[in-house]
VEXMAR-122088 format. One line per field, with one value per atom (N, C-alpha, C): residue in three letters; x, y, z. Coordinates in pm, whole numbers, always signed. Layout:
N
residu	[ALA/...]
px	[X/...]
py	[Y/...]
pz	[Z/...]
END
This chain:
270
residu	[MET/MET/MET/THR/THR/THR/ASP/ASP/ASP/ASN/ASN/ASN/ASN/ASN/ASN/PHE/PHE/PHE/ILE/ILE/ILE/GLU/GLU/GLU/PHE/PHE/PHE/LYS/LYS/LYS/ASN/ASN/ASN/VAL/VAL/VAL/GLY/GLY/GLY/LYS/LYS/LYS/VAL/VAL/VAL/TYR/TYR/TYR/PRO/PRO/PRO/ASN/ASN/ASN/GLY/GLY/GLY/THR/THR/THR/VAL/VAL/VAL/GLY/GLY/GLY/LEU/LEU/LEU/GLU/GLU/GLU/ASN/ASN/ASN/ILE/ILE/ILE/ASN/ASN/ASN/PHE/PHE/PHE/SER/SER/SER/ILE/ILE/ILE/PRO/PRO/PRO/LYS/LYS/LYS/GLY/GLY/GLY/GLN/GLN/GLN/PHE/PHE/PHE/LEU/LEU/LEU/VAL/VAL/VAL/VAL/VAL/VAL/VAL/VAL/VAL/GLY/GLY/GLY/LEU/LEU/LEU/SER/SER/SER/GLY/GLY/GLY/SER/SER/SER/GLY/GLY/GLY/LYS/LYS/LYS/SER/SER/SER/THR/THR/THR/LEU/LEU/LEU/MET/MET/MET/ARG/ARG/ARG/THR/THR/THR/ILE/ILE/ILE/ASN/ASN/ASN/ARG/ARG/ARG/MET/MET/MET/HIS/HIS/HIS/ASP/ASP/ASP/VAL/VAL/VAL/SER/SER/SER/SER/SER/SER/GLY/GLY/GLY/ASP/ASP/ASP/VAL/VAL/VAL/LEU/LEU/LEU/ILE/ILE/ILE/ASP/ASP/ASP/GLY/GLY/GLY/LYS/LYS/LYS/SER/SER/SER/ILE/ILE/ILE/ILE/ILE/ILE/HIS/HIS/HIS/TYR/TYR/TYR/LYS/LYS/LYS/GLY/GLY/GLY/LYS/LYS/LYS/ASP/ASP/ASP/LEU/LEU/LEU/ARG/ARG/ARG/ASN/ASN/ASN/LEU/LEU/LEU/ARG/ARG/ARG/ARG/ARG/ARG/GLU/GLU/GLU/ILE/ILE/ILE/GLY/GLY/GLY/MET/MET/MET/ILE/ILE/ILE/PHE/PHE/PHE/GLN/GLN/GLN/ASN/ASN/ASN/PHE/PHE/PHE/ASN/ASN/ASN/LEU/LEU/LEU/VAL/VAL/VAL/LYS/LYS/LYS/ARG/ARG/ARG/SER/SER/SER/SER/SER/SER/VAL/VAL/VAL/GLN/GLN/GLN/ARG/ARG/ARG/ASN/ASN/ASN/VAL/VAL/VAL/LEU/LEU/LEU/SER/SER/SER/GLY/GLY/GLY/ARG/ARG/ARG/VAL/VAL/VAL/GLY/GLY/GLY/TYR/TYR/TYR/TYR/TYR/TYR/SER/SER/SER/THR/THR/THR/TRP/TRP/TRP/ARG/ARG/ARG/SER/SER/SER/ALA/ALA/ALA/LEU/LEU/LEU/GLY/GLY/GLY/LEU/LEU/LEU/PHE/PHE/PHE/SER/SER/SER/ALA/ALA/ALA/ALA/ALA/ALA/ASP/ASP/ASP/LYS/LYS/LYS/GLN/GLN/GLN/LYS/LYS/LYS/THR/THR/THR/VAL/VAL/VAL/GLU/GLU/GLU/ALA/ALA/ALA/LEU/LEU/LEU/GLN/GLN/GLN/ARG/ARG/ARG/VAL/VAL/VAL/GLY/GLY/GLY/LEU/LEU/LEU/GLY/GLY/GLY/GLU/GLU/GLU/LYS/LYS/LYS/LEU/LEU/LEU/TYR/TYR/TYR/SER/SER/SER/ARG/ARG/ARG/ALA/ALA/ALA/ASP/ASP/ASP/GLN/GLN/GLN/LEU/LEU/LEU/SER/SER/SER/GLY/GLY/GLY/GLY/GLY/GLY/GLN/GLN/GLN/GLN/GLN/GLN/GLN/GLN/GLN/ARG/ARG/ARG/VAL/VAL/VAL/ALA/ALA/ALA/ILE/ILE/ILE/ALA/ALA/ALA/ARG/ARG/ARG/ALA/ALA/ALA/PHE/PHE/PHE/MET/MET/MET/GLN/GLN/GLN/ASP/ASP/ASP/PRO/PRO/PRO/LYS/LYS/LYS/ILE/ILE/ILE/VAL/VAL/VAL/LEU/LEU/LEU/ALA/ALA/ALA/ASP/ASP/ASP/GLU/GLU/GLU/PRO/PRO/PRO/ILE/ILE/ILE/ALA/ALA/ALA/SER/SER/SER/LEU/LEU/LEU/ASP/ASP/ASP/PRO/PRO/PRO/LEU/LEU/LEU/THR/THR/THR/THR/THR/THR/ASP/ASP/ASP/SER/SER/SER/VAL/VAL/VAL/MET/MET/MET/ASN/ASN/ASN/ASP/ASP/ASP/LEU/LEU/LEU/LYS/LYS/LYS/SER/SER/SER/LEU/LEU/LEU/ASN/ASN/ASN/ASP/ASP/ASP/ASP/ASP/ASP/PHE/PHE/PHE/GLY/GLY/GLY/ILE/ILE/ILE/THR/THR/THR/VAL/VAL/VAL/ILE/ILE/ILE/VAL/VAL/VAL/ASN/ASN/ASN/LEU/LEU/LEU/HIS/HIS/HIS/SER/SER/SER/VAL/VAL/VAL/PRO/PRO/PRO/LEU/LEU/LEU/ALA/ALA/ALA/GLN/GLN/GLN/LYS/LYS/LYS/TYR/TYR/TYR/ALA/ALA/ALA/ASP/ASP/ASP/ARG/ARG/ARG/ILE/ILE/ILE/ILE/ILE/ILE/GLY/GLY/GLY/LEU/LEU/LEU/ARG/ARG/ARG/ASP/ASP/ASP/GLY/GLY/GLY/LYS/LYS/LYS/LEU/LEU/LEU/VAL/VAL/VAL/TYR/TYR/TYR/ASP/ASP/ASP/LYS/LYS/LYS/MET/MET/MET/SER/SER/SER/ALA/ALA/ALA/ASP/ASP/ASP/VAL/VAL/VAL/THR/THR/THR/GLU/GLU/GLU/THR/THR/THR/ASP/ASP/ASP/LEU/LEU/LEU/ASP/ASP/ASP/ASP/ASP/ASP/ILE/ILE/ILE/TYR/TYR/TYR/GLN/GLN/GLN/PRO/PRO/PRO/GLY/GLY/GLY/TYR/TYR/TYR/GLY/GLY/GLY/GLU/GLU/GLU/GLY/GLY/GLY/LYS/LYS/LYS/ILE/ILE/ILE/GLU/GLU/GLU/ARG/ARG/ARG/MET/MET/MET/THR/THR/THR/THR/THR/THR/THR/THR/THR/ALA/ALA/ALA/PRO/PRO/PRO/ILE/ILE/ILE/GLU/GLU/GLU/GLY/GLY/GLY/VAL/VAL/VAL/VAL/VAL/VAL/SER/SER/SER]
px	[-8943/-8980/-9025/-9139/-9181/-9201/-9228/-9233/-9343/-9442/-9550/-9511/-9407/-9343/-9202/-9194/-9051/-9015/-9112/-9090/-9191/-9144/-9232/-9234/-9345/-9357/-9409/-9325/-9395/-9400/-9527/-9534/-9443/-9441/-9334/-9410/-9328/-9350/-9235/-9264/-9171/-9216/-9137/-9158/-9022/-9049/-8942/-8903/-8782/-8733/-8834/-8888/-8976/-9123/-9141/-9248/-9368/-9318/-9431/-9417/-9542/-9571/-9575/-9463/-9468/-9537/-9530/-9581/-9619/-9723/-9799/-9833/-9774/-9803/-9844/-9756/-9772/-9760/-9838/-9821/-9871/-9777/-9820/-9704/-9720/-9618/-9637/-9523/-9530/-9469/-9534/-9495/-9386/-9308/-9194/-9264/-9224/-9276/-9412/-9453/-9583/-9565/-9663/-9668/-9772/-9681/-9780/-9773/-9916/-9913/-9973/-9897/-9941/-10006/-10124/-10192/-10214/-10237/-10281/-10239/-10304/-10258/-10128/-10060/-9918/-9941/-9833/-9833/-9871/-9939/-9995/-9900/-9783/-9672/-9615/-9657/-9625/-9474/-9417/-9259/-9196/-9242/-9170/-9170/-9270/-9278/-9202/-9196/-9095/-8965/-8935/-8776/-8725/-8807/-8777/-8719/-8766/-8734/-8598/-8534/-8379/-8310/-8376/-8302/-8263/-8331/-8308/-8375/-8481/-8525/-8516/-8478/-8460/-8610/-8662/-8760/-8759/-8859/-8853/-8876/-8973/-9008/-9051/-9075/-9097/-8982/-9006/-8885/-8939/-8828/-8857/-8771/-8796/-8737/-8747/-8637/-8650/-8580/-8638/-8607/-8577/-8662/-8636/-8554/-8469/-8370/-8413/-8408/-8425/-8298/-8368/-8266/-8244/-8323/-8308/-8189/-8100/-7939/-7845/-7892/-7766/-7682/-7557/-7454/-7351/-7262/-7163/-7183/-7098/-7121/-7268/-7321/-7460/-7563/-7526/-7648/-7613/-7471/-7423/-7485/-7493/-7528/-7703/-7744/-7894/-7940/-7873/-7930/-7884/-7781/-7722/-7847/-7928/-8037/-8167/-8173/-8300/-8295/-8346/-8335/-8438/-8421/-8481/-8507/-8645/-8667/-8750/-8683/-8771/-8847/-8908/-9017/-8920/-8815/-8736/-8632/-8638/-8530/-8398/-8369/-8212/-8107/-8110/-7997/-7894/-7778/-7665/-7677/-7748/-7818/-7671/-7573/-7443/-7383/-7429/-7358/-7437/-7372/-7438/-7519/-7629/-7728/-7661/-7554/-7477/-7406/-7368/-7277/-7386/-7506/-7604/-7668/-7688/-7728/-7624/-7504/-7392/-7369/-7416/-7412/-7503/-7589/-7649/-7557/-7440/-7357/-7235/-7235/-7146/-7114/-7235/-7227/-7149/-7114/-7041/-6892/-6856/-6713/-6667/-6519/-6444/-6479/-6466/-6491/-6402/-6267/-6182/-6216/-6252/-6275/-6413/-6515/-6638/-6621/-6523/-6491/-6442/-6359/-6294/-6370/-6489/-6552/-6500/-6435/-6383/-6466/-6566/-6671/-6654/-6685/-6655/-6716/-6690/-6736/-6881/-6886/-7022/-7109/-7084/-7182/-7213/-7105/-7145/-7251/-7239/-7335/-7461/-7477/-7600/-7662/-7582/-7642/-7728/-7675/-7745/-7854/-7865/-7971/-8071/-8050/-8118/-8225/-8134/-8201/-8289/-8246/-8366/-8480/-8474/-8587/-8683/-8631/-8733/-8737/-8685/-8734/-8627/-8507/-8414/-8274/-8267/-8155/-8052/-8137/-8047/-8027/-8047/-7984/-7860/-7799/-7694/-7587/-7586/-7460/-7504/-7663/-7695/-7693/-7682/-7663/-7834/-7813/-7936/-8042/-7975/-8040/-8112/-8076/-8124/-8273/-8284/-8419/-8528/-8649/-8762/-8794/-8883/-8917/-8928/-9016/-9045/-8935/-8846/-8723/-8645/-8614/-8535/-8598/-8714/-8754/-8732/-8740/-8723/-8547/-8486/-8327/-8311/-8397/-8398/-8424/-8536/-8582/-8455/-8388/-8281/-8182/-8155/-8023/-8075/-8187/-8245/-8223/-8261/-8242/-8109/-8018/-7869/-7803/-7892/-7867/-7877/-7960/-7988/-8083/-8158/-8238/-8335/-8378/-8475/-8597/-8574/-8691/-8680/-8780/-8764/-8862/-8805/-8917/-8936/-9040/-9072/-9148/-9122/-9157/-9241/-9355/-9444/-9376/-9350/-9257/-9307/-9449/-9511/-9577/-9565/-9626/-9635/-9500/-9490/-9509/-9548/-9563/-9705/-9715/-9834/-9878/-10020/-10085/-10016/-9962/-9911/-9775/-9696/-9573/-9567/-9683/-9721/-9734/-9814/-9846/-9707/-9622/-9497/-9418/-9396/-9312/-9381/-9504/-9592/-9559/-9562/-9575/-9414/-9314/-9159/-9152/-9219/-9221/-9274/-9405/-9483/-9385/-9319/-9251/-9112/-9060/-8964/-9040/-9134/-9217/-9246/-9320/-9370/-9249/-9131/-9033/-8933/-8931/-8814/-8834/-8986/-9007/-8955/-8947/-8897/-9008/-9006/-9095/-9109/-9213/-9234/-9308/-9273/-9354/-9351/-9470/-9494/-9605/-9531/-9637/-9712/-9838/-9908/-10030/-10058/-10187/-10306/-10279/-10383/-10431/-10554/-10624/-10642/-10712/-10717/-10592/-10479/-10349/-10314/-10339/-10315/-10392/-10517/-10603/-10561/-10500/-10470/-10349/-10258/-10133/-10096/-10153/-10128/-10189/-10114/-10175/-10256/-10203/-10256/-10239/-10326/-10338/-10334/-10256/-10250/-10265/-10370/-10398/-10344/-10269/-10241/-10299/-10310/-10374/-10315/-10258/-10178/-10131/-10030/-9919/-9984/-10107/-10200/-10252/-10230/-10267/-10411/-10490/-10617/-10693/-10657/-10689/-10588/-10599/-10489/-10562/-10598/-10675/-10618/-10649/-10605/-10703/-10617/-10672/-10825/-10858/-10982/-11100/-11066/-11164/-11167/-11100/-11089/-11230/-11308/-11432/-11419/-11539/-11559/-11553/-11623/-11588/-11468/-11378/-11225/-11165/-11193/-11130/-11201/-11297/-11357/-11294/-11243/-11179/-11047/-10988/-10867/-10891/-10961/-10982/-11105/-11108/-11224/-11226/-11350/-11354/-11278/-11211/-11133/-10995/-10954/-10812/-10762/-10724/-10643/-10728/-10676/-10769/-10791/-10857/-10872/-10902/-10965/-10994/-10885/-10846/-10779/-10862/-10809/-10892/-10946/-11074/-11143/-11108/-11217/-11198/-11248/-11261/-11310/-11233/-11091/-11002/-10866/-10771/-10643/-10527/-10573/-10460/-10410/-10299/-10237/-10307/-10320/-10358/-10263/-10325/-10224/-10205/-10056/-10049/-10036/-10041/-10027/-9860/-9800/-9663/-9683/-9563/-9554/-9519]
py	[+13219/+13117/+13141/+13080/+13109/+12979/+12997/+12862/+12757/+12820/+12745/+12681/+12721/+12632/+12580/+12506/+12476/+12338/+12260/+12145/+12191/+12179/+12231/+12118/+12051/+11985/+12041/+12073/+12137/+12066/+12029/+11943/+11820/+11758/+11645/+11526/+11460/+11332/+11224/+11112/+10998/+10883/+10860/+10723/+10635/+10501/+10412/+10370/+10319/+10270/+10148/+10086/+9992/+10059/+10176/+10259/+10262/+10217/+10248/+10383/+10445/+10590/+10567/+10628/+10627/+10743/+10865/+11000/+11073/+11138/+11216/+11346/+11471/+11601/+11622/+11601/+11625/+11766/+11851/+11990/+11995/+12024/+12070/+12137/+12186/+12230/+12180/+12185/+12124/+12236/+12314/+12395/+12342/+12438/+12378/+12327/+12247/+12172/+12120/+12080/+11995/+11849/+11773/+11648/+11589/+11557/+11511/+11354/+11297/+11157/+11145/+11061/+11018/+10881/+10873/+10744/+10698/+10572/+10493/+10367/+10295/+10146/+10116/+9992/+9969/+9996/+10070/+10101/+10232/+10310/+10423/+10557/+10529/+10633/+10691/+10625/+10686/+10686/+10580/+10557/+10623/+10638/+10724/+10866/+10922/+11049/+11087/+11007/+11033/+11031/+10928/+10917/+11040/+11118/+11219/+11329/+11342/+11440/+11444/+11296/+11308/+11241/+11249/+11187/+11063/+10974/+10833/+10791/+10875/+10855/+11017/+10995/+11103/+11115/+11252/+11281/+11294/+11250/+11252/+11391/+11453/+11589/+11660/+11807/+11886/+11922/+11983/+12007/+11983/+11969/+11958/+12071/+12134/+12239/+12242/+12257/+12268/+12388/+12470/+12598/+12672/+12658/+12762/+12699/+12598/+12564/+12429/+12440/+12311/+12222/+12073/+11987/+11868/+11902/+11776/+11767/+11852/+11835/+11835/+11807/+11809/+11667/+11695/+11600/+11633/+11511/+11543/+11606/+11699/+11774/+11820/+11883/+11933/+11812/+11708/+11607/+11530/+11523/+11463/+11560/+11695/+11793/+11771/+11761/+11744/+11618/+11514/+11380/+11379/+11470/+11467/+11560/+11625/+11719/+11639/+11511/+11436/+11306/+11288/+11131/+11053/+10920/+10819/+10702/+10680/+10576/+10443/+10332/+10231/+10142/+10070/+9960/+9845/+9821/+9704/+9747/+9862/+9928/+9961/+9874/+9919/+9930/+9848/+9856/+9744/+9759/+9661/+9563/+9453/+9366/+9311/+9301/+9240/+9340/+9476/+9577/+9628/+9715/+9740/+9840/+9874/+9966/+10115/+10138/+10269/+10271/+10173/+10189/+10247/+10172/+10196/+10351/+10391/+10524/+10620/+10593/+10678/+10691/+10610/+10602/+10720/+10767/+10883/+11017/+11012/+11127/+11117/+11001/+10982/+11105/+11173/+11279/+11401/+11378/+11501/+11464/+11360/+11316/+11281/+11252/+11235/+11065/+11021/+10874/+10804/+10819/+10745/+10760/+10862/+10871/+10811/+10789/+10726/+10576/+10546/+10381/+10340/+10411/+10368/+10402/+10446/+10478/+10587/+10680/+10763/+10881/+10877/+10970/+11056/+11173/+11246/+11206/+11248/+11226/+11303/+11413/+11479/+11389/+11337/+11252/+11117/+11066/+10954/+10979/+11098/+11161/+11178/+11231/+11243/+11118/+11025/+10896/+10837/+10851/+10823/+10891/+11027/+11093/+11058/+11035/+10992/+10857/+10769/+10639/+10666/+10741/+10781/+10864/+10928/+10987/+10883/+10770/+10657/+10529/+10568/+10467/+10353/+10383/+10257/+10298/+10369/+10410/+10285/+10182/+10068/+9962/+9998/+9912/+9940/+10063/+10111/+10003/+9898/+9811/+9688/+9669/+9554/+9562/+9421/+9396/+9437/+9486/+9530/+9385/+9308/+9164/+9095/+9146/+9113/+9181/+9284/+9380/+9324/+9352/+9316/+9408/+9395/+9471/+9616/+9648/+9768/+9846/+9769/+9844/+9874/+9784/+9813/+9933/+9954/+10092/+10196/+10200/+10297/+10345/+10244/+10265/+10343/+10307/+10368/+10522/+10560/+10668/+10752/+10712/+10768/+10805/+10705/+10732/+10851/+10878/+10983/+11098/+11098/+11203/+11256/+11180/+11206/+11304/+11300/+11382/+11519/+11551/+11692/+11725/+11653/+11660/+11793/+11841/+11939/+11874/+11735/+11675/+11527/+11452/+11300/+11233/+11133/+11070/+10932/+10866/+10747/+10669/+10557/+10496/+10360/+10350/+10248/+10185/+10298/+10238/+10155/+10157/+10046/+9937/+9903/+9794/+9664/+9620/+9490/+9483/+9578/+9610/+9578/+9538/+9510/+9652/+9659/+9784/+9860/+9803/+9883/+9938/+9860/+9893/+10019/+10006/+10086/+10236/+10233/+10365/+10445/+10344/+10391/+10460/+10389/+10450/+10565/+10579/+10706/+10797/+10780/+10900/+10943/+10858/+10911/+11008/+10964/+11064/+11186/+11168/+11295/+11398/+11321/+11404/+11476/+11396/+11474/+11612/+11584/+11697/+11802/+11777/+11855/+11928/+11862/+11913/+11987/+11969/+12029/+12081/+12085/+12125/+12099/+11948/+11896/+11857/+11904/+11842/+11685/+11626/+11478/+11429/+11357/+11293/+11139/+11078/+10961/+10898/+10779/+10702/+10570/+10594/+10489/+10426/+10303/+10240/+10282/+10309/+10313/+10434/+10470/+10617/+10643/+10556/+10602/+10642/+10594/+10636/+10772/+10784/+10916/+11035/+10996/+11115/+11109/+11039/+11058/+11120/+11109/+11170/+11297/+11301/+11389/+11532/+11625/+11767/+11772/+11682/+11684/+11563/+11542/+11388/+11406/+11351/+11383/+11230/+11215/+11078/+11067/+10956/+10918/+10779/+10773/+10669/+10671/+10580/+10542/+10669/+10719/+10810/+10942/+10942/+11106/+11143/+11290/+11353/+11330/+11277/+11281/+11364/+11377/+11476/+11529/+11616/+11693/+11789/+11729/+11816/+11803/+11887/+11889/+11767/+11665/+11546/+11554/+11668/+11661/+11685/+11713/+11738/+11613/+11504/+11385/+11321/+11267/+11220/+11065/+11013/+10882/+10881/+10986/+11025/+11046/+11100/+11119/+10990/+10899/+10769/+10688/+10709/+10637/+10650/+10779/+10827/+10779/+10713/+10639/+10475/+10453/+10290/+10240/+10231/+10194/+10069/+9980/+9826/+9773/+9674/+9613/+9636/+9710/+9756/+9665/+9527/+9411/+9344/+9267/+9194/+9270/+9289/+9335/+9511/+9577/+9698/+9788/+9887/+9964/+10011/+10016/+10057/+10186/+10189/+10306/+10372/+10420/+10519/+10427/+10314/+10229/+10181/+10179/+10126/+10160/+10169/+10245/+10125/+9984/+9905/+9886/+9851/+9843/+9724/+9754/+9661/+9542/+9416/+9296/+9257/+9208/+9161/+9241/+9380/+9480/+9508/+9531/+9577/+9708/+9803/+9908/+9886]
pz	[-18181/-18103/-17963/-17931/-17791/-17720/-17589/-17489/-17576/-17630/-17692/-17811/-17891/-17982/-17957/-17837/-17801/-17904/-17951/-18016/-18132/-18269/-18369/-18498/-18534/-18649/-18745/-18877/-18971/-19114/-19137/-19271/-19284/-19153/-19150/-19204/-19295/-19345/-19342/-19338/-19330/-19402/-19507/-19601/-19599/-19551/-19538/-19671/-19681/-19794/-19877/-19806/-19855/-19902/-19892/-19960/-19845/-19707/-19590/-19539/-19547/-19503/-19351/-19270/-19134/-19072/-19124/-19101/-19245/-19205/-19328/-19289/-19338/-19306/-19161/-19083/-18943/-18899/-18834/-18791/-18669/-18572/-18458/-18363/-18246/-18167/-18024/-17969/-17791/-17712/-17648/-17534/-17435/-17404/-17297/-17177/-17112/-16997/-16993/-17111/-17122/-17108/-17041/-17054/-17170/-17265/-17387/-17380/-17426/-17448/-17593/-17673/-17797/-17808/-17842/-17852/-17985/-17999/-18130/-18111/-18229/-18229/-18300/-18276/-18334/-18480/-18512/-18674/-18702/-18605/-18629/-18657/-18599/-18644/-18500/-18378/-18258/-18239/-18251/-18229/-18358/-18465/-18572/-18542/-18489/-18447/-18343/-18234/-18105/-18160/-18255/-18296/-18402/-18437/-18547/-18439/-18306/-18231/-18178/-18156/-18129/-18255/-18373/-18508/-18501/-18424/-18446/-18585/-18645/-18767/-18830/-18948/-19041/-19086/-19118/-19185/-19330/-19410/-19534/-19609/-19522/-19592/-19463/-19490/-19374/-19271/-19162/-19054/-18926/-18845/-18713/-18633/-18546/-18480/-18337/-18267/-18125/-18075/-17982/-17940/-18049/-18149/-18271/-18372/-18353/-18456/-18511/-18658/-18748/-18704/-18665/-18639/-18738/-18861/-18964/-19016/-19026/-19088/-18992/-18852/-18746/-18779/-18760/-18773/-18670/-18642/-18560/-18421/-18384/-18248/-18232/-18330/-18302/-18271/-18354/-18318/-18173/-18150/-18009/-17906/-17910/-17830/-17812/-17930/-17914/-17833/-17876/-17807/-17651/-17617/-17489/-17410/-17469/-17396/-17387/-17481/-17455/-17431/-17324/-17240/-17322/-17323/-17408/-17315/-17333/-17226/-17304/-17304/-17415/-17357/-17444/-17353/-17301/-17366/-17319/-17216/-17175/-17038/-17121/-17234/-17284/-17187/-17085/-16976/-17020/-16988/-16971/-16861/-16883/-16773/-16685/-16739/-16654/-16564/-16593/-16512/-16392/-16316/-16193/-16226/-16139/-16133/-16156/-16065/-16067/-16210/-16259/-16391/-16495/-16488/-16590/-16573/-16470/-16437/-16481/-16453/-16478/-16619/-16698/-16855/-16902/-16842/-16867/-16865/-16817/-16822/-16936/-17019/-17121/-17214/-17246/-17327/-17279/-17155/-17100/-17077/-17104/-17108/-17244/-17238/-17348/-17358/-17490/-17509/-17400/-17388/-17321/-17164/-17112/-16973/-16942/-17029/-16999/-17025/-17095/-17136/-17015/-16940/-16824/-16716/-16717/-16584/-16521/-16572/-16482/-16463/-16380/-16364/-16231/-16231/-16122/-15991/-15883/-15756/-15747/-15792/-15813/-15901/-16008/-16091/-16017/-15940/-15875/-15765/-15691/-15581/-15660/-15767/-15854/-15892/-15911/-15943/-15802/-15701/-15569/-15570/-15586/-15569/-15674/-15788/-15899/-15854/-15803/-15788/-15659/-15552/-15465/-15493/-15595/-15664/-15717/-15762/-15822/-15723/-15593/-15483/-15492/-15551/-15566/-15512/-15399/-15349/-15314/-15261/-15193/-15310/-15414/-15546/-15623/-15561/-15621/-15677/-15607/-15648/-15689/-15718/-15775/-15931/-15952/-16111/-16175/-16279/-16366/-16366/-16409/-16435/-16298/-16194/-16064/-16039/-16104/-16071/-16146/-16098/-16153/-16283/-16388/-16474/-16443/-16362/-16295/-16259/-16177/-16130/-16245/-16330/-16442/-16526/-16546/-16596/-16506/-16401/-16312/-16296/-16311/-16347/-16480/-16568/-16718/-16696/-16616/-16567/-16498/-16427/-16350/-16418/-16525/-16624/-16702/-16739/-16819/-16763/-16630/-16520/-16517/-16523/-16523/-16643/-16738/-16864/-16837/-16728/-16729/-16838/-16874/-17015/-17012/-17143/-17163/-17200/-17247/-17313/-17252/-17202/-17204/-17301/-17384/-17460/-17397/-17379/-17324/-17433/-17494/-17592/-17523/-17513/-17461/-17329/-17228/-17112/-17013/-17043/-16923/-17004/-17138/-17211/-17132/-17059/-17009/-16874/-16803/-16667/-16590/-16487/-16408/-16363/-16324/-16273/-16178/-16057/-15980/-15998/-16071/-16144/-16251/-16305/-16401/-16347/-16239/-16167/-16122/-16073/-16000/-16131/-16235/-16345/-16410/-16412/-16470/-16379/-16236/-16142/-16132/-16158/-16193/-16303/-16403/-16520/-16495/-16420/-16398/-16306/-16215/-16128/-16193/-16281/-16365/-16448/-16478/-16543/-16444/-16346/-16253/-16152/-16115/-16047/-16100/-16223/-16301/-16430/-16484/-16603/-16723/-16723/-16844/-16927/-17044/-17148/-17161/-17135/-17130/-17247/-17348/-17430/-17431/-17414/-17374/-17488/-17546/-17633/-17557/-17567/-17482/-17552/-17535/-17585/-17502/-17376/-17248/-17263/-17306/-17313/-17139/-17080/-16925/-16873/-16893/-16832/-16913/-17029/-17087/-17022/-16994/-16924/-16768/-16723/-16596/-16570/-16658/-16637/-16738/-16856/-16966/-16953/-16978/-16973/-17126/-17214/-17359/-17436/-17508/-17583/-17732/-17801/-17950/-17993/-18099/-18161/-18291/-18327/-18466/-18516/-18647/-18702/-18840/-18854/-19019/-19051/-18942/-18993/-18991/-18961/-18976/-18821/-18795/-18667/-18693/-18609/-18609/-18497/-18381/-18289/-18200/-18146/-18062/-17978/-17844/-17736/-17612/-17505/-17384/-17337/-17213/-17191/-17150/-17053/-17007/-17119/-17232/-17336/-17443/-17411/-17523/-17473/-17587/-17602/-17638/-17643/-17692/-17858/-17896/-18042/-18116/-18020/-18057/-18077/-17969/-17981/-18098/-18132/-18246/-18367/-18381/-18501/-18507/-18407/-18414/-18403/-18290/-18280/-18363/-18492/-18553/-18550/-18562/-18590/-18684/-18679/-18778/-18767/-18664/-18639/-18550/-18606/-18526/-18421/-18357/-18248/-18140/-18055/-17916/-17935/-17852/-17849/-17761/-17791/-17696/-17577/-17458/-17335/-17369/-17309/-17291/-17167/-17097/-16991/-16863/-16869/-16739/-16658/-16687/-16598/-16641/-16542/-16536/-16565/-16585/-16592/-16737/-16753/-16905/-16972/-17082/-17191/-17189/-17197/-17206/-17340/-17358/-17502/-17619/-17592/-17686/-17681/-17821/-17826/-17928/-17886/-17956/-18103]
END
């Protein structure tokens, strides 16, 4: 295994119990420390692909390797340790809304504590200080004791990024993290993800609908259509022809953003 094969997909397929094909014969590798964006319309397989990395979805065929080790049969302690090293950021933030920002961010450390200590909130002073630093990184240091439901959507997403940072992750997965945010907040969230990548060498994988945002932030862009890998290029090399291979006429209402704006597309869900 080399750094160029940090995450590997080998002939990966996913078929759901109802017969829907989520992924078909996916083959590619992700180098350590890369900022990868996966683009495609809803139903293209973006979320399915991402969730095979932290085993939220099992594959039906093929293999997924991280650091040269197959993860598809991980159970128990091996699976817990895998997920401890993979931060996950969701479109809907996935915070405990009635809990404080501090408690939500500290939940990123639960994988390092026994169940009873984390349930009682018995976190170390060092981890509480790390929470302050994580919030300062995303510009929310003053919100430490606020309730999560008192924050705006963009602030809640940045709390989720701080929570992922608390895991000391090797990988961060972000599934449509800016789908419901305004353009200004979108840039803040994407900049926070990019700083995790640049400052700490964390491998970041983001699912997006917006090609302009993908080109702005990604080292590399992968395109999916109907569960198949359609293209795989460095972001500077993506062309209109590449986009046409994915976003063909007749794929739902409304077109994906092209390269004329950096604003997030409205009314699109993952």
